[in-house]
N, C-alpha and C positions, 0 to 999 in steps of 0.2 A: 754558158748558155749566151748568144747575144741577142741583144734587145733594140731593135729598131725604133726610133721615136720620129714618127711621121707629121707632117703640118695636117691641121686638124680644118683647114680651109685654105683657100687661094688667097694672097694677098702679098705685101710687104715685109721684109724683115726688119724690125724695129732694133732689137739688141740681141747678141748673141753673148750669152754669159759663160760659156766653157770654152775649152779647145783640148785637142787631143793631147791624153795624159792626165786630165783631171779625173781625181776620184769623185764619184758623185753617191748620193744617198736617195732611196725612195723621197720622191717630192720635194727635191731640189728642182730650182727653177735653171733650165737649160738655156731657154729663149724665147723671146717675145714678139710676134706678129704683129702687124698694125692691120686692120681691116676694117674700112668704111670709117674712120677715125676711132676705132675701139681697139684696145689692145686684148691680145689674145693668147696667155701665157702659156706654155709648153713646159709640163714637171718631168723629171724622170721617173720612169715606171718601175725600177729595179736599182739595187745599189750597184757599184761596179767602176769601171774605168772606162772613159770616155776614149774611144777606139777611133772615130772619124766625126768630122763636123762636116756637112755638105752645103753648109750656107754661108752666107756675109752679112754684117750690117750693112742696110741700106739695098740689098738685093731686092729688085722687083719683079713682078709676073710671076711669083712662085705659084705652084701648082696645088691644090688639096693632094694630100696622101701620098706627098713625095718625103722619101727619108731624109731626115735633117741632122740628126745625131744617131751615130751607133756606140750601143754602151755592150762591154763584155765585160 
């Protein structure tokens, strides 16, 4: 089963903590966005292997609900 982790809000990508091929467990921190000077963490929703990372640190103008990380 493939799980898409989507951005919760629009903002800037502050940190990306995973790369394709990494193994993650439910609750692991995948990336952190900066929204109006606040950090918004995004966690893995399932156990699996990171298939794709569609964001980069420092990337600006990200939209809400975009697919940031794919876990299979």
